[in-house]
N, CA and C of each residue as an Amber inpcrd file, in Angstrom:
protein
   369
  -7.6190000 -14.6950000  25.7730000  -6.6580000 -13.9970000  26.6010000
  -7.3700000 -12.9500000  27.4210000  -6.8620000 -12.7390000  28.5900000
  -7.4650000 -11.7350000  29.4480000  -6.3810000 -10.8840000  30.0930000
  -6.8080000  -9.7560000  30.6300000  -5.9140000  -8.9000000  31.3860000
  -4.7160000  -8.4150000  30.6070000  -3.5400000  -8.5480000  31.2360000
  -2.3350000  -7.9870000  30.6260000  -1.8390000  -8.7580000  29.4190000
  -2.4490000  -9.9060000  29.0790000  -2.0370000 -10.6820000  27.9170000
  -2.7100000 -10.2160000  26.6270000  -3.7140000  -9.3490000  26.7400000
  -4.3710000  -8.8380000  25.5360000  -3.5040000  -7.7660000  24.9050000
  -3.3960000  -7.8230000  23.5920000  -2.6120000  -6.8320000  22.8690000
  -3.5190000  -5.6670000  22.5030000  -3.1190000  -4.4630000  22.8760000
  -3.9250000  -3.2750000  22.5880000  -3.7700000  -2.8970000  21.1210000
  -4.8840000  -2.6390000  20.4660000  -4.8860000  -2.2120000  19.0660000
  -4.3750000  -0.7720000  18.9990000  -3.3120000  -0.5460000  18.2320000
  -2.7270000   0.7830000  18.1310000  -3.1890000   1.5370000  16.8950000
  -3.8220000   0.8590000  15.9600000  -4.2370000   1.5170000  14.7170000
  -5.3750000   2.4950000  14.9870000  -5.2790000   3.6460000  14.3500000
  -6.3360000   4.6500000  14.4890000  -7.4530000   4.4420000  13.4840000
  -7.1500000   3.7520000  12.3720000  -8.1130000   3.5960000  11.2860000
  -8.2590000   2.1180000  10.9420000  -9.4810000   1.7140000  10.6330000
  -9.7370000   0.3380000  10.2200000  -9.0700000   0.0560000   8.8830000
  -8.6510000  -1.1920000   8.7140000  -8.1000000  -1.6350000   7.4380000
  -9.1950000  -2.3110000   6.6350000  -9.0890000  -2.1740000   5.3080000
 -10.0420000  -2.8280000   4.4140000  -9.2670000  -3.6350000   3.3810000
  -9.6830000  -4.8730000   3.1340000  -9.0270000  -5.6360000   2.0640000
  -9.3500000  -4.9940000   0.7210000  -8.3930000  -5.0040000  -0.1970000
  -8.5940000  -4.3520000  -1.4930000  -7.9840000  -5.1550000  -2.6270000
  -8.4910000  -4.8900000  -3.7910000  -7.8620000  -5.2880000  -5.0430000
  -7.8590000  -4.0200000  -5.8780000  -6.7070000  -3.3980000  -5.9670000
  -6.6240000  -2.1090000  -6.6480000  -5.2930000  -2.0360000  -7.3960000
  -5.3270000  -1.5700000  -8.6380000  -4.0810000  -1.3820000  -9.3710000
  -3.2550000  -0.2690000  -8.7250000  -1.9800000  -0.5380000  -8.5300000
  -1.1120000   0.4240000  -7.8640000   0.2840000   0.3730000  -8.4740000
   0.9460000   1.5090000  -8.4670000   2.3590000   1.5930000  -8.8080000
   3.0830000   2.1680000  -7.6050000   4.2400000   1.6110000  -7.2990000
   5.0530000   2.1020000  -6.1930000   6.3890000   2.5100000  -6.7900000
   6.8240000   3.7280000  -6.4810000   8.0310000   4.2370000  -7.1260000
   8.8760000   5.0500000  -6.1540000  10.1710000   5.0830000  -6.4410000
  11.0980000   6.0010000  -5.7990000  11.8890000   6.6470000  -6.9230000
  12.9590000   7.2990000  -6.5940000  13.7670000   7.9280000  -7.6360000
  14.3990000   6.9150000  -8.5760000  14.6380000   5.6930000  -8.0920000
  15.4090000   4.7330000  -8.8870000  14.6030000   3.5920000  -9.5020000
  13.3130000   3.4590000  -9.1930000  12.5590000   2.3430000  -9.7460000
  11.0720000   2.6310000  -9.7280000  10.3330000   1.7920000 -10.4630000
   8.8700000   1.8010000 -10.4300000   8.4150000   0.3590000 -10.5600000
   7.5260000  -0.0790000  -9.6660000   6.9540000  -1.4160000  -9.7570000
   5.4440000  -1.2910000  -9.7140000   4.7580000  -2.3030000 -10.2400000
   3.2970000  -2.2650000 -10.2010000   2.7520000  -3.6640000 -10.0290000
   1.4730000  -3.7410000  -9.6770000   0.8720000  -5.0670000  -9.5440000
   0.4330000  -5.6150000 -10.8910000   0.5640000  -4.8180000 -11.9660000
   0.2590000  -5.3270000 -13.3060000   1.2740000  -6.3680000 -13.7460000
   2.4960000  -6.2310000 -13.2780000   3.5290000  -7.1790000 -13.6750000
   3.8740000  -8.1560000 -12.5620000   3.0470000  -8.2310000 -11.5450000
   3.2180000  -9.2150000 -10.4840000   4.2810000  -8.8760000  -9.4680000
   4.8080000  -7.6680000  -9.4750000   5.8590000  -7.3130000  -8.5380000
   5.3310000  -6.8820000  -7.1760000   4.0700000  -6.5000000  -7.1040000
   3.5110000  -6.1160000  -5.8100000   2.0110000  -6.3850000  -5.7860000
   1.4880000  -6.5240000  -4.5660000   0.0570000  -6.7460000  -4.3750000
  -0.3630000  -6.0200000  -3.1140000  -1.3820000  -5.1920000  -3.2120000
  -1.9120000  -4.5080000  -2.0380000  -2.7900000  -5.4970000  -1.2830000
  -2.5180000  -5.6740000  -0.0040000  -3.2820000  -6.5990000   0.8340000
  -4.4540000  -5.8740000   1.4850000  -4.1600000  -4.7140000   2.0880000
  -5.2320000  -3.9190000   2.6750000  -4.8270000  -2.4550000   2.7260000
  -5.8190000  -1.6310000   3.0260000  -5.6260000  -0.1830000   2.9850000
  -6.4470000   0.4540000   4.0990000  -5.9710000   1.5750000   4.5910000
  -6.7500000   2.4100000   5.5120000  -6.5400000   3.8470000   5.0490000
  -7.1630000   4.7860000   5.7200000  -6.9900000   6.1670000   5.2690000
  -5.6140000   6.7140000   5.6450000  -4.8030000   5.9430000   6.3850000
  -3.4680000   6.4310000   6.7410000  -2.3350000   5.5670000   6.1800000
  -2.6550000   4.5450000   5.3900000  -1.5750000   3.7480000   4.8280000
  -2.0550000   2.4950000   4.1290000  -1.0750000   1.6850000   3.7020000
  -1.4000000   0.4370000   3.0370000  -0.3790000  -0.6230000   3.3900000
  -0.7940000  -1.8710000   3.2000000   0.0360000  -3.0240000   3.4870000
   0.1430000  -3.8220000   2.1970000   1.3870000  -4.0770000   1.7620000
   1.6290000  -4.6910000   0.4520000   2.5300000  -5.9180000   0.5870000
   2.4670000  -6.7640000  -0.4080000   3.4410000  -7.8280000  -0.5970000
   4.2210000  -7.4460000  -1.8480000   5.5350000  -7.2800000  -1.6900000
   6.3730000  -6.7360000  -2.7480000   7.5720000  -7.6470000  -2.9640000
   8.0470000  -7.7180000  -4.1890000   9.1320000  -8.6390000  -4.5210000
  10.5280000  -8.0990000  -4.2170000  10.6190000  -6.9660000  -3.5250000
  11.9370000  -6.4410000  -3.1750000  11.9280000  -5.8700000  -1.7700000
  13.1140000  -5.7490000  -1.2000000  13.2810000  -5.2640000   0.1640000
  13.3120000  -3.7400000   0.2050000  12.6050000  -3.1540000   1.1810000
  12.6640000  -1.7260000   1.4470000  13.0210000  -1.5220000   2.9110000
  14.0940000  -0.7970000   3.1830000  14.4030000  -0.4930000   4.5810000
  13.3480000   0.4440000   5.1740000  13.1880000   0.3810000   6.4810000
  12.3030000   1.3020000   7.1900000  12.7620000   2.7270000   6.8940000
  11.8250000   3.6320000   6.7750000  12.0050000   5.0580000   6.4860000
  12.2710000   5.3620000   5.0100000  12.1680000   4.3620000   4.1360000
  12.2620000   4.6350000   2.7100000  11.0270000   5.4330000   2.2930000
  11.2160000   6.5090000   1.5350000  10.1100000   7.3120000   1.0330000
   9.7210000   6.8020000  -0.3430000   8.4280000   6.5770000  -0.5390000
   7.9140000   6.0330000  -1.7950000   6.7370000   6.8700000  -2.2860000
   6.5530000   6.8980000  -3.6000000   5.3340000   7.4480000  -4.1840000
   4.4240000   6.2810000  -4.5220000   3.1980000   6.3270000  -4.0360000
   2.2080000   5.2880000  -4.2910000   1.1340000   5.8910000  -5.1800000
   0.9510000   5.3070000  -6.3680000  -0.0470000   5.8040000  -7.3070000
  -1.1400000   4.7670000  -7.4750000  -2.3610000   5.1480000  -7.1660000
  -3.5260000   4.2960000  -7.3550000  -4.0770000   4.5750000  -8.7460000
  -4.2640000   3.5330000  -9.5360000  -4.7530000   3.6760000 -10.9110000
  -6.2400000   3.3420000 -10.9210000  -7.0650000   4.3280000 -11.1720000
  -8.5110000   4.1710000 -11.1010000  -9.0970000   3.9970000 -12.4910000
 -10.2460000   3.3850000 -12.5480000 -10.9420000   3.2120000 -13.8240000
 -11.3890000   4.5710000 -14.3620000 -11.4840000   4.6910000 -15.6820000
 -11.9560000   5.9560000 -16.2640000 -13.3700000   6.2810000 -15.7840000
 -13.6470000   7.5590000 -15.6650000 -14.9910000   8.0030000 -15.2940000
 -15.7670000   8.3060000 -16.5660000 -17.0930000   8.4720000 -16.4990000
 -17.8640000   8.8170000 -17.6900000 -17.3610000  10.1000000 -18.3630000
 -16.8510000  11.0520000 -17.5770000 -16.3330000  12.2970000 -18.1450000
 -15.0080000  12.0800000 -18.8700000 -14.1780000  11.2100000 -18.3250000
 -12.8320000  10.9910000 -18.8650000 -12.6840000   9.5480000 -19.3330000
 -13.4490000   9.1480000 -20.3110000 -13.4530000   7.7590000 -20.7680000
 -12.1210000   7.3170000 -21.3710000 -11.3570000   8.2510000 -21.8980000
 -10.1380000   7.8950000 -22.6010000  -8.8900000   7.8770000 -21.7270000
  -9.0160000   8.2180000 -20.4640000  -7.8250000   8.2260000 -19.6210000
  -8.1190000   7.6230000 -18.2640000  -7.0980000   7.0340000 -17.6690000
  -7.2380000   6.5140000 -16.3130000  -6.9780000   7.6420000 -15.3320000
  -7.7430000   7.6560000 -14.2830000  -7.5140000   8.6160000 -13.2190000
  -6.4350000   8.0580000 -12.3070000  -5.5920000   8.9310000 -11.8060000
  -4.5220000   8.5260000 -10.9100000  -4.5620000   9.3730000  -9.6610000
  -4.2850000   8.7370000  -8.5430000  -4.1180000   9.4470000  -7.2860000
  -2.7530000   9.0330000  -6.7600000  -1.8750000  10.0080000  -6.5290000
  -0.5400000   9.7080000  -6.0290000  -0.3820000  10.2690000  -4.6260000
   0.1530000   9.4340000  -3.7410000   0.4000000   9.8080000  -2.3580000
   1.8710000   9.5240000  -2.0340000   2.4420000  10.3060000  -1.1730000
   3.8000000  10.0530000  -0.6980000   3.7050000   9.2490000   0.5860000
   4.4430000   8.1390000   0.6460000   4.4020000   7.2750000   1.8110000
   5.7870000   6.9780000   2.3600000   5.8100000   6.4530000   3.5730000
   7.0530000   6.1110000   4.2580000   6.9450000   4.6690000   4.7480000
   7.9390000   3.8640000   4.4320000   7.9540000   2.4800000   4.9060000
   8.1570000   2.4950000   6.4200000   7.2130000   1.8720000   7.1470000
   7.3130000   1.8100000   8.6030000   7.5920000   0.3990000   9.1040000
   7.4130000  -0.5910000   8.2290000   7.7070000  -1.9800000   8.6210000
   7.9440000  -2.8090000   7.3760000   8.9420000  -3.6700000   7.4270000
   9.2000000  -4.6380000   6.3740000   9.4530000  -5.9870000   7.0310000
   8.8190000  -7.0260000   6.5230000   8.9990000  -8.3870000   7.0400000
   9.3380000  -9.3110000   5.8860000  10.4170000 -10.0480000   5.9420000
  11.4470000 -10.0060000   6.9680000  12.0990000  -8.6280000   7.0340000
  12.6820000  -8.3180000   8.1910000  13.2050000  -6.9750000   8.4470000
  14.5780000  -6.7370000   7.8370000  15.1540000  -7.7530000   7.2280000
  16.4590000  -7.6110000   6.5700000  16.4010000  -8.1980000   5.1750000
  17.2780000  -7.7140000   4.3190000  17.4140000  -8.2850000   2.9940000
  17.8210000  -9.7450000   3.1700000  17.0290000 -10.6540000   2.6060000
  17.2260000 -12.0760000   2.8330000  17.4460000 -12.7800000   1.4980000
  18.5310000 -13.5220000   1.4230000  18.8450000 -14.2410000   0.1970000
  17.6980000 -15.1940000  -0.1260000  17.3190000 -15.2530000  -1.3760000
  16.2610000 -16.1260000  -1.8840000  14.8580000 -15.7590000  -1.4110000
  14.6770000 -14.6460000  -0.7240000  13.3330000 -14.2150000  -0.3310000
  12.6680000 -13.5990000  -1.5580000  11.5040000 -14.1100000  -1.9160000
  10.8130000 -13.6380000  -3.1150000   9.6740000 -12.6780000  -2.8010000
   9.3780000 -12.4970000  -1.5080000   8.2470000 -11.6330000  -1.1500000
   8.4700000 -11.0140000   0.2210000   8.3740000  -9.7030000   0.2520000
   8.4630000  -8.9610000   1.5080000   7.1010000  -8.3390000   1.7900000
   6.7200000  -8.3080000   3.0630000   5.4840000  -7.6710000   3.4780000
   5.8500000  -6.2840000   3.9920000   5.2700000  -5.2610000   3.3740000
   5.6900000  -3.8830000   3.6170000   4.4910000  -3.0380000   4.0440000
   4.6450000  -2.3530000   5.1840000   3.6280000  -1.4060000   5.6540000
   4.1000000  -0.0060000   5.2980000   3.2400000   0.7440000   4.6100000
   3.5650000   2.0970000   4.1550000   2.6050000   3.0750000   4.8150000
   3.1530000   4.0130000   5.5820000   2.3670000   5.0590000   6.2300000
   2.2880000   6.2560000   5.2800000   1.0880000   6.8020000   5.1110000
   0.8770000   7.9640000   4.2440000   0.4620000   9.1310000   5.1490000
   1.4220000  10.0010000   5.4960000   1.1320000  11.0670000   6.4690000
  -0.0060000  11.9930000   6.0790000  -0.1510000  12.2800000   4.7900000
  -1.2220000  13.1850000   4.3550000  -2.5440000  12.4680000   4.1300000
  -2.5590000  11.1450000   4.2970000  -3.7790000  10.3690000   4.1600000
  -4.0710000   9.9260000   2.7400000  -4.8840000   8.8850000   2.6380000
  -5.3300000   8.3410000   1.3600000  -6.8110000   8.6850000   1.2190000
  -7.2140000   9.3070000   0.1220000  -8.6220000   9.6990000  -0.0530000
  -9.5070000   8.4870000  -0.3810000  -9.8940000   7.7460000   0.6380000
 -10.6670000   6.5200000   0.4290000 -11.9920000   6.7720000  -0.2610000
 -12.5670000   7.9530000  -0.0890000 -13.8320000   8.2390000  -0.7660000
 -13.6490000   8.2030000  -2.2810000 -12.4840000   8.6040000  -2.7710000
 -12.1980000   8.5670000  -4.2000000 -11.9580000   7.1400000  -4.6660000
 -11.4280000   6.3080000  -3.7900000 -11.1200000   4.9220000  -4.1440000
 -12.2750000   3.9730000  -3.8780000 -13.3700000   4.4600000  -3.3520000
 -14.4520000   3.5890000  -2.8740000 -15.0000000   2.6430000  -3.9290000
 -14.9210000   2.9740000  -5.1940000 -15.4260000   2.1010000  -6.2270000
 -14.6100000   0.8390000  -6.4180000 -13.3850000   0.8050000  -5.8990000
 -12.5330000  -0.3600000  -6.0980000 -12.2750000  -1.1420000  -4.8240000
 -12.7420000  -0.6370000  -3.6860000 -12.4920000  -1.3170000  -2.4170000
 -13.4700000  -2.4500000  -2.2250000 -12.9570000  -3.5820000  -1.7930000
 -13.7730000  -4.7510000  -1.5130000 -13.9560000  -4.8260000  -0.0140000
 -15.1790000  -4.8440000   0.4670000 -15.4390000  -4.9410000   1.9050000
 -15.5150000  -6.3710000   2.3560000
């Protein structure tokens, strides 16, 4: 494609594919990829893209907790990093009967500390 047919990239930060344990929660529920309810597809320092087994309307506020492996100092506990995020896109965009997987983009206004997560990111 050339000229006006090229789509301009609007993202400010590169996305990276990941395999990372995560929990996503609001006031009324908590889901995690340990039980197959969600899977993080990719991440950037400003958000993440997930496949989730339930519908979230745009502007839903969620807590996203990254579950990290224990460090040598804290062998007996998992480290957690929790960020507050906002759903900015859901596909399909409406609650759909018999839909088993929604693709959800979550914007994290305060950012995700990728340097802390670097041990689990797959390039």
